[in-house]
C-alpha positions as CSV (number, residue, x, y, z in Angstrom):
1,M,35.7,72.8,106.0
2,T,37.8,69.8,107.0
3,A,41.1,70.1,108.6
4,R,42.9,68.9,105.4
5,Q,41.2,71.4,103.4
6,L,42.2,74.4,105.8
7,R,45.8,73.2,106.0
8,R,45.8,73.4,102.1
9,L,44.4,76.9,102.2
10,V,46.8,78.3,104.7
11,L,49.6,76.6,102.6
12,A,48.3,78.5,99.5
13,L,48.1,81.8,101.2
14,A,51.6,81.3,102.5
15,A,52.8,80.7,98.9
16,V,51.0,83.8,97.6
17,A,52.5,86.2,100.3
18,F,55.9,84.6,99.6
19,L,55.6,85.3,95.8
20,W,54.3,88.9,96.5
21,G,57.2,89.5,98.7
22,A,59.8,88.1,96.2
23,A,58.1,90.5,93.4
24,E,58.6,93.5,95.6
25,I,62.1,92.6,96.3
26,L,63.3,91.8,92.8
27,G,60.6,93.5,90.6
28,P,61.1,96.4,88.3
29,G,61.0,99.0,91.3
30,S,63.9,97.3,93.3
31,D,67.4,98.6,93.4
32,E,68.7,95.2,93.9
33,L,69.5,93.8,90.3
34,G,71.9,91.4,89.5
35,G,72.9,90.2,85.9
36,E,75.4,91.4,83.5
37,T,77.4,94.7,83.8
38,G,79.4,96.8,81.6
39,F,81.6,98.0,84.5
40,A,85.2,96.6,84.4
41,L,88.2,97.1,86.6
42,P,91.2,99.2,85.1
43,A,93.8,97.1,83.3
44,L,96.7,98.6,85.0
45,T,100.3,97.4,85.8
46,A,102.8,98.9,88.2
47,A,104.5,100.2,85.2
48,D,101.5,102.3,84.3
49,V,101.4,104.2,87.4
50,D,103.8,106.0,89.8
51,T,101.4,106.4,93.1
52,V,98.5,104.4,94.5
53,K,96.4,106.1,97.0
54,I,94.2,104.3,99.4
55,L,91.9,106.7,101.3
56,R,90.1,105.3,104.1
57,P,87.9,106.9,106.7
58,A,90.5,106.6,109.5
59,D,93.7,106.9,107.6
60,T,95.3,107.1,104.1
61,V,98.1,105.2,102.7
62,V,100.1,106.7,99.8
63,L,102.1,104.1,97.9
64,A,104.8,105.9,95.9
65,K,107.2,104.5,93.3
66,A,110.8,105.5,94.6
67,S,112.6,103.6,91.7
68,R,111.7,101.0,89.1
69,T,111.4,98.3,91.6
70,A,111.2,100.1,94.9
71,W,108.1,101.6,96.4
72,T,107.5,103.3,99.7
73,A,104.2,103.4,101.9
74,N,103.8,106.9,103.6
75,G,107.6,107.3,103.1
76,H,108.7,103.8,104.5
77,P,110.0,101.2,102.4
78,V,107.2,98.6,101.1
79,A,107.4,94.9,101.5
80,P,109.0,93.5,98.3
81,D,105.9,91.4,97.3
82,A,103.3,93.8,98.3
83,I,103.0,96.0,95.1
84,T,103.3,92.8,92.9
85,G,100.4,91.3,95.0
86,L,98.3,94.5,94.7
87,F,98.4,94.4,90.8
88,D,98.1,90.7,90.6
89,A,95.0,91.1,92.7
90,L,93.8,93.8,90.3
91,A,94.2,91.8,87.2
92,Q,92.8,88.7,88.6
93,S,89.7,90.4,90.5
94,S,86.5,90.7,88.3
95,V,83.0,92.6,88.7
96,A,80.6,89.7,89.0
97,E,77.3,91.4,88.7
98,L,75.4,94.9,89.3
99,A,74.2,94.9,92.9
100,A,72.5,98.3,93.1
101,Q,71.9,101.3,91.0
102,S,71.0,104.5,93.4
103,A,72.7,106.3,95.8
104,S,70.4,105.5,98.5
105,S,72.0,102.0,98.6
106,H,75.7,103.4,99.1
107,A,75.7,103.7,102.9
108,R,74.3,100.0,103.5
109,M,77.0,98.5,101.0
110,G,79.7,100.6,102.5
111,V,80.7,102.5,99.2
112,D,79.6,106.0,100.5
113,S,82.1,108.8,101.4
114,A,81.7,108.0,105.1
115,S,82.8,104.3,105.0
116,G,84.0,103.5,101.5
117,K,87.6,103.0,100.7
118,R,88.7,105.0,97.8
119,V,91.6,103.5,95.5
120,Q,93.2,105.9,93.2
121,F,95.9,105.1,90.6
122,I,97.9,107.9,89.8
123,K,100.4,108.8,87.0
124,G,102.4,112.2,86.8
125,G,99.9,113.7,89.2
126,S,96.8,112.8,87.2
127,V,94.3,110.0,88.5
128,V,94.1,107.4,85.7
129,A,91.6,105.2,87.5
130,E,89.7,105.5,90.7
131,L,87.0,103.3,92.5
132,V,85.3,102.9,95.8
133,V,85.5,99.6,97.8
134,G,82.9,98.9,100.2
135,Q,81.8,96.2,102.8
136,R,82.1,92.5,102.1
137,G,79.5,90.8,99.9
138,P,77.1,88.0,100.8
139,G,78.7,85.1,102.6
140,Y,81.8,87.3,103.1
141,Q,82.9,86.7,99.4
142,G,84.2,89.4,97.4
143,A,82.9,93.2,98.3
144,Y,80.8,96.0,96.9
145,V,82.6,98.4,94.5
146,R,81.5,101.3,92.5
147,P,83.2,103.6,90.1
148,V,83.7,107.1,92.1
149,D,81.7,109.1,89.6
150,G,78.7,106.8,89.4
151,D,75.8,105.5,91.6
152,E,75.9,102.0,90.4
153,V,77.1,99.5,92.8
154,Y,78.9,96.1,91.7
155,L,79.6,92.9,93.4
156,L,83.5,92.4,93.0
157,R,85.2,89.1,93.3
158,G,88.7,88.5,94.1
159,R,91.6,89.5,96.4
160,L,91.5,93.3,95.5
161,P,89.3,94.0,98.6
162,D,91.9,92.7,100.7
163,F,94.6,95.1,99.7
164,A,92.0,97.9,99.9
165,E,91.5,97.0,103.7
166,R,95.3,96.9,104.5
167,I,96.6,99.6,107.2
168,L,100.0,101.3,106.8
169,D,101.8,98.4,108.8
170,D,100.6,95.7,106.5
171,W,102.1,97.3,103.6
172,R,105.7,98.2,105.3
173,D,108.8,96.0,104.8
174,K,109.5,94.2,108.1
175,R,112.8,93.1,107.1
176,I,115.6,94.4,109.3
177,A,118.6,92.5,108.2
178,E,119.6,89.5,106.3
179,V,123.3,88.3,107.3
180,T,124.8,85.1,106.2
181,P,126.5,83.7,109.4
182,D,129.5,82.4,107.6
183,S,130.3,86.1,106.4
184,V,130.7,87.3,109.9
185,R,133.9,87.8,111.1
186,E,133.5,89.8,114.4
187,I,130.7,90.4,116.8
188,R,130.6,93.5,119.0
189,V,127.9,93.7,121.9
190,V,127.8,97.1,123.9
191,R,125.6,97.4,127.0
192,R,124.9,100.9,128.2
193,A,124.3,100.1,131.8
194,G,126.3,97.4,133.8
195,P,128.9,94.8,132.8
196,G,128.1,92.5,129.8
197,S,129.8,94.2,126.8
198,Y,131.9,91.7,124.7
199,T,133.6,91.2,121.6
200,L,133.8,87.9,119.7
201,R,136.4,87.2,116.8
202,R,136.2,84.2,114.4
203,A,139.7,82.3,114.8
204,E,140.9,79.3,112.8
205,G,139.8,76.9,115.6
206,G,136.3,78.6,116.2
207,W,135.0,81.5,118.0
208,Q,136.9,83.3,120.9
209,F,136.5,86.4,122.9
210,A,138.8,89.4,122.2
211,G,141.0,88.6,125.0
212,G,141.6,85.1,123.5
213,T,139.4,83.0,125.7
214,P,137.7,80.3,123.8
215,A,133.9,80.8,123.1
216,D,131.3,78.0,122.7
217,S,131.0,78.1,118.9
218,L,127.8,76.5,118.7
219,A,126.2,79.0,121.1
220,V,127.7,81.7,118.8
221,Q,126.3,80.0,115.7
222,R,123.0,80.1,117.4
223,M,123.3,83.7,118.1
224,L,124.1,84.5,114.4
225,D,121.3,82.5,113.1
226,Q,118.9,85.0,114.5
227,Y,120.3,87.5,112.0
228,R,120.0,85.2,108.9
229,T,116.5,86.5,108.4
230,L,115.6,89.3,110.9
231,N,112.0,90.5,110.6
232,A,110.2,92.8,112.9
233,G,107.3,91.7,115.0
234,A,105.6,95.1,114.7
235,F,106.1,98.9,114.3
236,P,105.9,101.4,117.1
237,T,102.8,103.7,117.3
238,P,103.4,107.3,117.2
239,V,102.9,107.5,121.2
240,Q,105.5,104.8,121.6
241,L,107.9,106.5,119.3
242,D,107.8,109.6,121.6
243,S,109.3,107.5,124.4
244,V,111.9,105.7,122.2
245,N,115.5,107.0,122.9
246,L,118.0,105.5,120.5
247,L,120.7,108.4,120.9
248,R,121.8,106.4,123.9
249,P,120.7,102.8,123.1
250,D,120.4,100.3,125.8
251,R,122.3,97.9,123.6
252,R,124.2,98.1,120.4
253,V,125.2,95.1,118.2
254,T,127.5,95.3,115.0
255,L,128.4,92.1,112.9
256,L,131.4,92.8,110.8
257,G,132.7,90.8,107.9
258,G,135.9,91.1,105.9
259,S,135.4,94.5,104.6
260,G,133.5,96.3,107.5
261,A,130.2,96.4,109.1
262,L,127.5,94.1,107.6
263,V,124.9,95.5,110.1
264,E,124.7,97.7,113.3
265,L,121.6,97.7,115.3
266,L,120.5,100.1,118.1
267,F,118.2,98.8,120.8
268,D,116.1,100.5,123.4
269,S,113.9,98.6,125.9
270,T,110.2,99.2,126.4
271,A,107.6,97.9,128.6
272,Y,106.8,95.1,126.3
273,W,108.8,95.2,123.4
274,W,112.3,96.3,122.2
275,S,112.6,99.2,119.7
276,V,115.5,98.6,117.3
277,K,116.8,100.6,114.4
278,R,119.7,99.9,111.9
279,A,122.3,102.7,112.2
280,D,122.1,103.3,108.5
281,R,118.4,103.6,108.2
282,D,115.5,106.0,109.8
283,D,112.9,103.4,110.3
284,I,112.2,102.0,113.8
285,Y,111.1,98.4,114.4
286,Q,109.8,96.4,117.3
287,L,111.1,93.1,118.5
288,E,109.8,90.7,121.2
289,S,112.0,90.4,124.4
290,W,112.5,86.9,123.9
291,R,113.9,87.5,120.3
292,V,116.3,90.0,121.6
293,D,117.6,87.7,124.3
294,Q,118.7,85.2,121.6
295,M,120.0,87.7,119.4
296,I,122.2,89.3,122.3
297,P,122.7,86.6,124.8
298,A,124.6,87.2,127.9
299,D,128.4,86.5,127.5
300,S,128.2,83.9,130.1
301,T,126.1,81.7,127.7
302,L,128.9,82.0,125.0
303,R,131.6,80.7,127.1
304,T,133.0,77.1,126.6
305,K,131.6,75.1,129.4
306,T,134.1,73.5,131.6
307,S,133.5,70.1,133.7
């Protein structure tokens, strides 16, 4: 046998082995299927349900309708576009193909009880639709999904898996305050320890301190710009909340308009963040130290510079 004939024989055997392996993987006895599927995602809108539960192995997020337009996540206000995004993702996602048909594939695809993310849509205490979202699909495109009462696993395309993976903080509303600077007539800053408390009032010629000393109006404007859209940097963990003391805040800021307080904020310093809460709300947020320094500058930086 010549070298060329031997090489052809080896290539032929390799081809046979490849075809045999493919037949084993894709043949009738395999769990991996593909092709058309009769499973479809529930056609629901926010108006059709009053609760969405996302039950994950490590935590549970309960999205509950508080009013026609407002929702809560585990009792906290939900970000304004979060619920719209969830139901848009539900409508725009689709089941691409049947990926497996037996329970033996559930753990590998992340749709078993130990690792799957169960998404329940509830109306009046009754579950109207439920599915289990698993691991990401091939190439990190989409994810595996199965009906909660079936063994079949499908490949899901779209953004719905992104919402199933959100933790509680991803759902919560990070807006602390939205104050138009021109609506502010007075600023009150109180520091618990040491000097540094001050009051600023808007006068005809610009801003001035309570005693009548002119203030640097541009510096005051930069301060007020921080409150135009004030969003939290993060939320404190339960352990961090245990050390927060806002009954005796380190700092207090009140912005007043023509008819009263526009917003009143209480601050407590921590190792790396400042904890902050509105006086009229229960939620506690976290802000970076550099941001707080811009929101509550020292009074010396607000005084008119003299040559």
